[in-house]
N, C-alpha and C positions, 0 to 999 in steps of 0.2 A: 193255303193262303195265310192262315193264322200263324203257321210256323214261320213264314217269311216275315210277317210283321213283328213277331216276337224277336226274331234274330236281328232285325233292323233296330228295334228298340234297345236291345242289349248293346249293340255296336255304338249307338248314339250316346248312351250313358257312359260307356267305356271311354269314348272320345272326350266327353265333357269332363270326366274325372281326370284323365291324362292332362287336359288343358289346365284344369284347376291346380293340379299338383305342380305343373311346370311353372305357373305364375307364382305359386307359393315359394318355389325354389329360387326363382329369379328375385323376388322381393327379399328373400333371406340373404342372397348373395349381395344385393345392393346395400342392405343393412350392415353387412360385414365390412363393406368398403367405406362406409360413412365414418368421419372422424370421431363422432360421438357415440358410435354404436357399441354394443356389448362386445367385450373382448372375447376372442376365441379361448377355449380351454387351455391351449398351450400358452397363450399370452398371459392368462391369469396365473398359471403356474410359474411362469418366468418372473412376473411382478412379485409374487409372494416369495420366491427364492431370493430375488434381489433385495427385497425389504428385510428378509431374515438376515442376509449378509450385513446390511447396514446396521440393523439392531445389535448385532454382535460387536459392532465397533463403537457402541455407545457405552460410556462409563460414567460413574459418579465420582467427582473429585471436589473436595471443599464445598460440598453442597450444591454443586452445579453439574448439569448433564453435558458431557462432552462427546462430540463425534470426532473420532480420530482415524484418519486414513493415511497410511504411509507406504510409499513404494508399491502401490497397486495401480492397475490401469483403470482410471476413471476419466476419460477424456470429456465425458459429459455426465452430469449428475441426473439420475432418473427422476421422473415426476413423482414416483411413489415416496420420495424423500419427504414430501410435505406431510406425511403421516407422522413424522418425527419432529413436528414443528415446536415441540416443547424443549428441544435441544437449545442450550444457551451458548455453546461455543463450538465452532467448527475449526478443526486442526487438520487440514488436508495438504500434505506435502509430497512432492515427487510422484504425482499420479498422472502427469500429462494433461491435467485439466486445462481446457482451452477457453471455457466460458463460464461466467457466473450466471446461474439460471435466473430468469426473471421472477420465478416464484420465491426468490430470496425474501421478497417483501412480506411473505406470509409468516416468516420467523420473527415475529414482533418482539420476542423476548431475547433475541440474540445479543450477547454482550461482546463476544470476540469472534472475529472472522479472520482466520489465519490461513491463507492460501499461498504461502511462500513456496518458491521453487516449483513452479508449474509452468504452463504456457498460456496463461490468461492474457488476452489481448485488449480487453476493454472492461470497464466498470459500468454496469447497467444503471440507468437513471433510477431504477427501482430501489437503489441503495438508500435513497433519501427517506424511505419509509421506516428505516431502522433507527428510530429515535432513541433507543436504549443502548445502541452500539457504543462500546468504549474503546475497542481496539480494532483497527483495520490494518492487516499486515499482508502486503502484496509484493514484497521484495523478491527479486530474481524471477520476474515474469517478463511479459512483453507489452505491458501497458503503455500506450502512447498518449492517451487523453484521459483526463479526470473530469467527470461531469459536474456541473455546478450544483446538482442535486445533493452531492456529498455534503454541502454546506448545511443541509437540513438535519444531519446527524448530530443533533445538539449535545449529546452526551459524550461525543468522541474525545478521548484523552490521548490517544497514541495513534500516529499515522506513519507507516513505514512503506516507502515506495522505492527503496534502494535497488540499484542494478536492474532497471528497466530499459536502460541504454538510450532510447530515443525520446523519453519523456522530457519536455523542455518548458512546460508552463503549468500553472495552477489557476483555476478560475477565481476571480475576485470574491465571489460569494463565500469562499472558504473562510473569509475573515469573520464570518458569523460563528465560527467554532470557538466559543468563548471558554471552553474547558480544555482545549487542546494544549497539552504540556510538552509532548515529545514528537518531533518530526525528523524522519530520516529520508533524505532525498539524494544520498550519495550515489556516485557512479551513474549519472544520467547525462543529459545534454543541456542543462540550464545555463543560460548566458548571464543571468543576473538573479539575485534573490527575489522570488516572487513578492510583489507588493502586498498581497494578502497576509503574508507572514508578519509584516511589520505592524499589522493591526490586530494581531491575536493577543489578547491581554494576559493569557495564562502561560504563554510559551516560555519554557525554561531550557529546552535542549534542542539544538538544531545541528544536523549533520548535512553539509553540502560538499563534502570532499569528492574529488574526482569528477568535477563537472567542467564547465567552460567559462567560469566566472572571470571576467576581465576587470571588473570594478565592483565596489560595494556601494550601496546607496548612502547618500550623505546624511539621511535621517535614520541610519541604522540604530541609533540610540532609542528609537521608539519601541524597540523590543525591551522594555524596561525590566522585565522579570527574567530575562535570559541569563542562564548561569554557565552554559557550555556551548561553544561555537566552534565547529570543526570545518575548516576551509582548506585543508591540505590538498595538494596536487590539483591546483587550478592555475590560472594565468594572471593572478593579481599583481599589479605593479605598485599600487599604493594602498594605504590604509587611511580612511578618512579620520580627521581629528575628532569627529563626533563619537568615535568608539570610546573615547575617554569619559563619556557621560554615561556609559553602561555600568552603573555602580554595583550591580550584582554579579557581573561576569567574573567567574573564577577560573575558567578554562578557555584558552584561545589557542587553536592550533593553526599555524600559517605556514607550515613547512612545505617545501616543494612548489613555491610560487616564483614570482619574478620581482620580488621586493628589493628595492635598492636602499631603503632607509626605514627606520622605525620612528613613528611619530613621538616627539618629546612629551606630548600630553599623556602618553601611556605610563610615564613615570609616576603619575599621581593615582594610578589605579591600584589602590591598596588592597582591594579584595581579590586581585588577580593572583591565583596560587600557581597555576601552571600555564606557561606560554611556550610555544615552540616556533622558532624562526629558522630552523635548519634548512639547508639546501635552497637558499635564496642568494642571489648575487648582491649581497649587501655591500655598500660602498667601503665600509671599514672592515678590515680583516681582523677577526677576533679568534684567538686560539680556543679550540674545543677541548677543554680540560676535564670533561666529565665522561669521556667515552667508557671508562672502566668503573664508573661509580654505580652504586645501587640505584634502584628506580626512584626512591624518594629524593636522593641527591641530584639525580638527573632532572627531576621536576624543579627542584630549587635552582638548579643551574640555569634552567630556561629563564626564570625570572631574574636571576642575578646577571645572566648574560644580557638581557634586555636593559636592565638598569645601567650596567657598565657601558653598554653600547651608547645609550643616550648621553651619559655623562661624558664619554670620550668624544662623541660627535660635537657636543656643546663646547668642549675644551678646544677642539681643533678649529671650530668655527671662530672662536675668540682669537686664537693664535693667528689665523689667516687675516682677521680683521685688523690686527695690530701690525 
């Protein structure tokens, strides 16, 4: 009888231990499945390996830490990248990157964000946290919308969004970018110059070539510090006379539009060094005598052509009046 009781006691204890072990294993499995749980050993190794690869791409140049990725496949940037938050410049090109990670906001010392020639489709709102950012370069991507939070990047001096194809507007809040000097919006779908650009006090260089511009704003002269304006390959039919009030403008490219005349007021733009009206259906036919000249002479020819055209147009108008 005693032997039977002992056997039953051992069996019971064995069952209890098996049940306890099973529960421990189940809890362990649940923990593994939880988002915040400890990573498996393989995951830890993979993260360390990825981080080591990224560290190998960090270099020092002119006293700044740069992360440079070129022609490698990084469709998404890993979370472990936040361990390199001291990096001041990102230069990531031709990697197939599709998204700017939300943890970009943790890179508070970032000065340059260059993600040109990727597949980025949107700019996260978190971009507004980068108050030290000076350059945002996103040309040759697939960006369709610019968030108004970009207007919080108060140190921004250079913005390049060329060749995003379907981009057709900028938020008004970008007028807060009081240090922005250079903007490239070429090869997109803009139908007009965004109003926010007219209110940027430091803007000196604007490229809107290859868009769908049909007209220019009558108050274009509000861009008082603008020095270079590139408007070639659009659908412009006229140039507003207010352009004559842009006293600092020294480069104006209007080739490949639908202009039929040149405003006489441009004759008084003494600071205008280079202007190009080629490939426009101008009313007066003027011989192109500079095809074989050197670059400097061609630039001078552009201005000389404009002045000669205006004078000839004025002369013909007087002849017709008489």
